[in-house]
N, CA, C and O atoms as a DFTB+ gen file, in Angstrom:
308 C
 N C O
     1  1      -8.641      61.914      24.691
     2  2      -7.240      61.992      24.428
     3  2      -6.465      62.594      25.347
     4  3      -7.024      63.628      25.714
     5  1      -5.355      62.412      25.930
     6  2      -4.007      63.400      26.570
     7  2      -3.832      64.209      25.846
     8  3      -3.865      65.372      26.246
     9  1      -3.617      63.961      24.705
    10  2      -2.919      64.883      23.296
    11  2      -3.511      66.641      23.253
    12  3      -4.394      66.989      22.468
    13  1      -2.982      67.402      24.029
    14  2      -3.531      68.675      23.579
    15  2      -2.570      69.682      22.489
    16  3      -1.746      69.147      21.748
    17  1      -2.755      70.997      22.487
    18  2      -1.843      71.807      21.551
    19  2      -0.613      72.477      22.537
    20  3       0.015      73.444      22.107
    21  1      -0.338      71.960      23.754
    22  2       0.664      72.758      24.424
    23  2       1.627      73.179      23.789
    24  3       2.142      74.288      23.936
    25  1       2.111      71.941      22.674
    26  2       3.560      72.498      22.462
    27  2       3.337      73.433      21.179
    28  3       4.141      74.281      20.793
    29  1       2.296      73.177      20.679
    30  2       2.008      74.064      19.524
    31  2       2.081      75.609      20.102
    32  3       2.763      76.521      19.633
    33  1       1.359      75.656      21.040
    34  2       1.304      76.916      21.862
    35  2       2.429      77.486      22.190
    36  3       2.630      78.700      22.155
    37  1       3.376      76.469      22.591
    38  2       4.609      76.804      23.235
    39  2       5.721      77.607      22.115
    40  3       6.331      78.676      22.122
    41  1       5.621      76.690      21.375
    42  2       6.776      76.424      20.289
    43  2       6.389      76.771      19.091
    44  3       7.295      76.605      18.274
    45  1       5.511      77.146      18.683
    46  2       4.939      77.579      17.299
    47  2       4.808      76.276      16.118
    48  3       5.311      75.158      16.225
    49  1       4.003      76.786      15.021
    50  2       3.681      75.789      14.261
    51  2       4.805      74.980      13.361
    52  3       4.667      73.978      12.659
    53  1       5.952      75.775      13.639
    54  2       7.213      75.200      12.335
    55  2       8.148      74.478      13.226
    56  3       8.984      73.784      12.646
    57  1       8.171      74.497      14.342
    58  2       8.883      73.995      15.693
    59  2       9.129      72.453      15.616
    60  3       8.082      71.806      15.646
    61  1       9.899      71.961      15.553
    62  2      10.296      70.247      15.092
    63  2       9.309      70.050      16.757
    64  3       8.190      69.539      16.716
    65  1       9.610      70.285      17.421
    66  2       8.919      69.931      18.973
    67  2       7.119      69.766      18.599
    68  3       6.514      68.774      19.006
    69  1       6.457      70.789      17.845
    70  2       5.079      70.533      17.650
    71  2       4.919      70.048      16.387
    72  3       3.738      69.823      16.118
    73  1       5.943      69.735      15.248
    74  2       5.334      68.455      14.327
    75  2       5.321      67.041      15.005
    76  3       4.543      66.144      14.680
    77  1       6.524      66.923      16.240
    78  2       6.525      65.610      17.054
    79  2       5.132      65.449      18.007
    80  3       4.572      64.360      18.131
    81  1       4.721      66.512      18.570
    82  2       3.215      66.458      19.290
    83  2       2.136      65.942      18.037
    84  3       1.414      64.945      18.026
    85  1       2.270      66.752      17.245
    86  2       1.007      66.219      16.117
    87  2       1.565      64.857      15.655
    88  3       0.558      64.154      15.738
    89  1       2.231      64.323      15.363
    90  2       2.759      62.794      15.020
    91  2       2.371      62.171      16.338
    92  3       1.386      61.447      16.192
    93  1       2.730      62.206      17.328
    94  2       2.284      61.820      18.892
    95  2       0.665      61.550      18.946
    96  3       0.236      60.533      19.491
    97  1      -0.233      62.546      18.334
    98  2      -1.504      62.549      18.103
    99  2      -1.896      62.011      17.235
   100  3      -2.906      61.370      17.527
   101  1      -1.570      61.919      16.129
   102  2      -1.732      60.859      14.973
   103  2      -1.593      59.453      15.545
   104  3      -2.365      58.520      15.329
   105  1      -0.737      59.438      16.139
   106  2      -0.541      57.726      16.477
   107  2      -1.632      57.311      17.252
   108  3      -2.388      56.357      17.068
   109  1      -1.606      58.532      18.549
   110  2      -2.920      58.147      19.623
   111  2      -4.201      57.851      18.990
   112  3      -4.994      57.151      19.620
   113  1      -4.567      58.357      17.641
   114  2      -5.656      58.569      17.427
   115  2      -6.182      57.340      16.493
   116  3      -7.303      56.838      16.408
   117  1      -4.861      57.016      15.772
   118  2      -5.327      56.167      14.533
   119  2      -6.030      54.734      15.160
   120  3      -6.629      53.972      14.402
   121  1      -5.898      54.461      16.556
   122  2      -6.980      53.074      16.564
   123  2      -8.136      53.603      16.531
   124  3      -8.956      52.840      16.019
   125  1      -8.554      54.574      16.855
   126  2      -9.981      55.409      17.233
   127  2     -10.488      55.666      15.503
   128  3     -11.666      55.565      15.160
   129  1      -9.824      55.866      14.939
   130  2     -10.154      56.264      13.408
   131  2     -10.334      54.591      12.662
   132  3     -11.244      54.220      11.920
   133  1      -9.535      54.056      12.990
   134  2      -9.732      52.303      12.112
   135  2     -10.682      51.795      12.919
   136  3     -11.436      51.270      12.100
   137  1     -11.193      51.585      14.097
   138  2     -12.333      51.089      14.794
   139  2     -13.605      51.989      13.837
   140  3     -14.578      51.360      13.420
   141  1     -13.486      53.205      13.615
   142  2     -14.540      53.933      13.301
   143  2     -14.988      53.378      11.858
   144  3     -16.097      52.990      11.489
   145  1     -13.750      53.466      11.148
   146  2     -13.714      53.105       9.524
   147  2     -14.241      51.618       9.631
   148  3     -15.167      51.302       8.885
   149  1     -13.798      50.822      10.374
   150  2     -14.442      49.361      10.446
   151  2     -16.084      49.499      10.591
   152  3     -16.863      48.952       9.811
   153  1     -16.468      50.278      11.661
   154  2     -17.890      49.933      11.718
   155  2     -18.448      51.349      10.637
   156  3     -19.216      52.144      11.180
   157  1     -18.158      51.547       9.560
   158  2     -18.742      52.435       8.913
   159  2     -18.632      54.193       9.632
   160  3     -18.796      55.144       8.868
   161  1     -18.444      54.345      10.610
   162  2     -18.423      55.648      11.039
   163  2     -17.783      56.827      10.523
   164  3     -16.762      56.737       9.843
   165  1     -18.347      57.983      10.819
   166  2     -17.507      59.084       9.758
   167  2     -17.321      59.977      11.280
   168  3     -18.166      60.235      12.137
   169  1     -16.049      60.272      11.220
   170  2     -15.298      60.888      12.361
   171  2     -15.354      62.684      11.466
   172  3     -15.318      63.053      10.292
   173  1     -15.436      63.243      12.551
   174  2     -15.392      64.880      12.085
   175  2     -14.443      65.452      13.243
   176  3     -14.631      65.079      14.401
   177  1     -13.599      66.201      12.984
   178  2     -12.547      66.817      14.004
   179  2     -12.520      68.200      13.819
   180  3     -12.166      68.721      12.761
   181  1     -12.945      68.920      14.979
   182  2     -12.985      70.429      14.727
   183  2     -12.490      71.253      15.847
   184  3     -12.518      70.753      16.971
   185  1     -12.015      72.517      15.679
   186  2     -11.051      73.387      16.593
   187  2     -11.558      74.578      16.610
   188  3     -12.150      74.929      15.589
   189  1     -11.481      75.461      17.676
   190  2     -12.351      76.328      17.784
   191  2     -11.529      77.769      17.626
   192  3     -11.929      78.911      17.856
   193  1     -10.166      77.275      17.125
   194  2      -9.136      78.382      16.785
   195  2      -7.879      77.545      15.939
   196  3      -7.560      76.357      15.897
   197  1      -7.480      78.461      15.464
   198  2      -5.868      78.334      15.197
   199  2      -4.831      78.885      15.303
   200  3      -4.918      80.095      15.092
   201  1      -3.557      78.419      15.618
   202  2      -2.375      78.811      15.691
   203  2      -1.726      79.311      14.273
   204  3      -1.768      78.578      13.285
   205  1      -1.090      80.681      14.239
   206  2      -0.068      81.044      13.289
   207  2       1.137      81.160      13.899
   208  3       1.203      80.978      15.115
   209  1       2.242      81.471      13.176
   210  2       3.710      81.773      13.713
   211  2       3.583      83.457      14.219
   212  3       2.924      84.317      13.633
   213  1       4.285      83.620      15.283
   214  2       3.949      85.255      15.496
   215  2       5.540      85.752      15.791
   216  3       6.366      84.997      16.303
   217  1       5.818      87.062      15.408
   218  2       6.980      87.567      16.155
   219  2       7.332      88.684      17.085
   220  3       8.402      89.186      17.430
   221  1       5.537      89.000      17.502
   222  2       6.139      89.855      18.729
   223  2       4.451      89.721      19.582
   224  3       3.389      89.575      18.977
   225  1       4.576      89.798      20.776
   226  2       3.236      89.825      21.422
   227  2       2.021      90.918      21.223
   228  3       2.232      92.115      21.418
   229  1       1.019      90.528      20.910
   230  2      -0.293      91.436      21.060
   231  2      -0.800      91.409      22.553
   232  3      -0.984      90.448      23.300
   233  1      -0.990      92.922      22.781
   234  2      -1.406      93.364      24.278
   235  2      -2.868      93.639      23.972
   236  3      -3.170      94.830      24.052
   237  1      -3.768      92.865      23.664
   238  2      -5.115      92.832      23.295
   239  2      -6.152      93.684      24.300
   240  3      -7.227      94.179      23.962
   241  1      -5.555      93.717      25.585
   242  2      -6.662      94.419      26.345
   243  2      -6.708      95.908      26.207
   244  3      -7.527      96.825      26.144
   245  1      -5.123      95.638      26.190
   246  2      -4.724      97.791      25.945
   247  2      -4.788      98.201      25.040
   248  3      -4.584      99.414      24.995
   249  1      -5.196      97.271      23.379
   250  2      -5.482      97.785      22.097
   251  2      -7.214      97.981      22.281
   252  3      -7.779      98.991      21.863
   253  1      -7.903      96.919      22.930
   254  2      -9.251      97.183      23.173
   255  2      -9.897      98.626      24.749
   256  3     -10.945      99.224      24.997
   257  1      -8.801      98.564      25.237
   258  2      -9.000      99.849      25.631
   259  2      -8.704     101.014      24.864
   260  3      -9.691     101.745      24.781
   261  1      -7.718     101.435      24.288
   262  2      -7.727     102.531      23.245
   263  2      -8.978     102.480      22.318
   264  3      -9.374     103.481      21.721
   265  1      -9.532     101.352      22.237
   266  2     -10.363     101.908      21.007
   267  2     -12.120     101.938      21.566
   268  3     -13.215     102.017      21.009
   269  1     -11.561     101.811      23.133
   270  2     -12.975     102.110      23.748
   271  2     -13.929     101.204      24.042
   272  3     -15.100     101.449      24.330
   273  1     -13.295      99.934      23.948
   274  2     -14.465      98.783      23.556
   275  2     -13.991      98.092      25.051
   276  3     -14.110      96.869      24.977
   277  1     -13.663      98.385      25.923
   278  2     -12.974      97.761      27.230
   279  2     -12.431      99.087      28.500
   280  3     -11.553      99.950      28.511
   281  1     -13.423      98.672      29.384
   282  2     -13.455      99.557      30.712
   283  2     -12.839      98.886      32.039
   284  3     -13.190      97.719      32.213
   285  1     -12.075      99.378      32.894
   286  2     -11.352      98.585      33.768
   287  2     -12.148      99.242      34.801
   288  3     -12.334     100.443      34.602
   289  1     -12.698      98.709      35.928
   290  2     -13.163      98.967      37.022
   291  2     -12.521      98.718      38.395
   292  3     -12.660      97.510      38.587
   293  1     -11.880      99.270      39.457
   294  2     -11.329      98.842      40.706
   295  2     -12.577      98.708      41.853
   296  3     -13.207      99.687      42.251
   297  1     -12.706      97.964      42.097
   298  2     -13.809      97.418      43.098
   299  2     -12.676      97.306      44.413
   300  3     -11.524      96.877      44.356
   301  1     -13.417      97.841      45.602
   302  2     -13.065      97.761      46.862
   303  2     -11.200      97.786      46.857
   304  3     -10.604      96.760      47.184
   305  1     -10.697      98.606      46.597
   306  2      -9.338      98.814      46.908
   307  2      -8.233      98.947      45.614
   308  3      -7.036      99.129      45.841
């Protein structure tokens, strides 16, 4: 499927553009689900992460460095 979560990542989960992108995905996947259902198949959709609304950036590398969990090594320059 050519539909990824770019709009969801760019605009957030509450933005109408993200809702439209989800509806586009629903329409694109509908024939696949209909065929699977007609053949008695089970379709399982999984995700490796979730997206929530945010109001500020999180500099994860800085937080990890402060906690002593990340070291940076400069090599050749």
